[in-house]
C-alpha angles and dihedrals in degrees: 000000000000095000137023145182095293121051112163117207121247087256094056119123096228129135092216139024126214116261114278089224130016127170128174107210106170149356133048101340094041089060095049092044091049090056089049092051097043102036115012103043095042091054092056102088092047092050091047090050093050092047093051098245093124092043088058091056091048090049090052091047094047098040096235141072136074127281115257124213140035099262136061092225099065090121092065091068088060092049094050091050090050089053091050092048091049093055088049089053089051088063098035110025090169093070094114098180093051091046090051091051091051091049091049094051092044090054090047091052091049090051092049095049116105120238090253091055098257115142125177118115097207092065095034094052108023107025113013090161093062103059111148091356099101103049094153096062106007097087092205094139091040090058090045090054094053090046090053092049091049091049093049090050092050093048093048093045100045108013089231120135104207100097093035089056090056092048094047091051090053091046090051089053091050091048091051092048105043132060144062110321094011132106095278131029103187150091135243120264088228114048116219107110092075095071092036093056091052090053090048087054089051091050099044102025089227109145094205091074091057091048091049091052090051090051092055093047095049095044092055115098093035094108093253096139121084108247093175093087091066106011093170090068095053130200092293089069089079097024093255095124098086135012114268093242091055098046118122102185142009114273144170128014104014099217092047091050095049096044087052092050092049086059092047090053090048091052092048089051096050100038102034089231102168093193092058090047091051094050090048091054092044095051094043091054091048092050096048096044099045113010109039126096122227088256092056089253118141134198116071099192133068088201105085092354082260149153113260128213121298111299092005095136111140109180098209096045096040112136096190093164116211090234090055090056089051091049089050091054091049093050096043093050090052089051091050090054093044097050107018090227119146096217091077092056089047088063092043088056095047092048096044095052097041125011093034104037094049086066094075126052123238087251092060089229104081128066147195119215094186124035111202123184093223136035116186125219091250095046108185094201095058093108098043113119096215140033093008125141090258126094116254134184093238141339138239084233096042101180096121106057099056089040090058089047094055094047094049091045091053097035097116087065090066098054109070143021142182143211137176090286100052145277131328126202109208099171130026120237131139107262148084124289131185125192142125093032096305144078131221137186118220125203119186145135090214130181091030093044126032098216117110120181116195115192120190113230098172133011135160111281123241094002138089117261129185125228112193127193123190116237104210116237091237091059115099098172135030142153129213133194124195136184116281090007093286106167115232113219132212091228098168132019110292098001128105107197134188119186117189144114103288126205126201108271096030111136131205113194127197126191116196118196106243097185114153112254141188116236123203121208126243105275089233091067099090095185095067103028109141093027135106133203129212119233136172121187108317093338127101112207131212140190116243122194093232091065099049130093111283116253096028118118105239096219089053093066121110135173116226118230111265095018116164118248120212122196117209127178112235105188094173096049124090094341092312121317141156114250125207121215129194140174106257135177137222111244093213099060106002093243118155115252131172119247124206121196128192130190111284090227089066099047122120093031095113130041118331115267146125123310137178138181098187110061121198114242121230 
């Protein structure tokens, strides 16, 4: 992949730039991405047809027909699928059927677009008299943002202008409509367009898109959205309770908040606005220290799909929407590029392997909307038809599946970066990565094995060049071996760096200790006090009822303090995992009972049953 979702301009004030080429060729992520390419993405048009999304576009194009679906943002599912398909075409341009589907949907969007550039089928088909009058819930700018991101992806992947032309026309309409002294002075109830407009600026080099993004960021928090429709949610629900620059913590609907902050980070990068950078750092720290689950999931409340208060992290009522995990990855990667600090990529890793990946089944055709850390034996939500802790083929509100598709399709973009000094590897996956004037080949069985071998294929001649490898924050012991005995140095928190004159074929190897470990919660998290969790490397583990000794009540299981953990490869289980066993006890009678834990990212792929990440201690 030679380009991805984020491409800072040459003028950007970032410490790092995304890799100029990144290709995952084997191992863990290659397998999951293969399923995405061969199962998930191809199913998209059929699912969108069944759900009525495409019928809405045809109705808008033809001028007649009823609106299909329960939500005004149905178009955004189409846009996200188009983005995913575009990133797949970037890797495999010879996929004729996929290319034809993208062309067909692009033509349909162009036909549905109004002469003034407007394009949202809900208001074109169902309520043409309400355009730009229901900003709180209408999602018009949200849909525009996803259209822009799809168009940028398509243009970068194929070089063709058709979808970008549609997106630019809609952006021109937005620019003519919004702003001081124009028809509308307001913001969207669901942020998204802010980050999309910055990327449109990066793609077209038109300053007005950057300025329009800044307008939307700085007008938020001015009380412009109508909270009367749902007063119990409050202005914080859509981050309209305080100006962005004055915010002290993340609040409200988790996806909305994190999409907004991705845009704030983008603006800070392109403008050099130190105040926006500072608020991005401040809110990220607040989120990670007080409002993030062990899995990287965010959003503690079902009501409003929202963040709770500090340390309000109940495992069984966790919402932890899949889209929120994706938004967290997008924001944290932008922060990693902006600052160069390893802690942001630590969270990207934790979220990718756990809170995000649990959202899609191993089959690539079943999904989780919410990702709790505990499911009780008598789960009350078992019969809900939507947003339950049970995998489903699709959703009435289908934001998560195409969102997963687009992140997996563009995943290589999030793995490596470069600067004037050299190349940095943020995440470990077998593949080839080019940045900072050089190219390396990575071989690893991570996350099952902690050895990473990085072989230099190209490096600047007759000059020193720095190869940097992230040491994950969970890692307490590692060894490294370099050519000619050169000692790598951990010169800044989280980075192992080796600067030397590299020759093709030189290899730097890193061995991370992947010993299983018990993790205790922050004592301020009341809901899991007295519990422990099992982790190994970047993976959080969980107990599932199907793996435990028959006849034992699941909620009766405990893990004694100091219990030994045993790691065993299980190549035939759940697509090939390592399981962790421990000596547990039954709380009711103190009897010993074996416990078997599997990676959280693979839960809910067998028969329904109880699950828990946090295990009570005896």
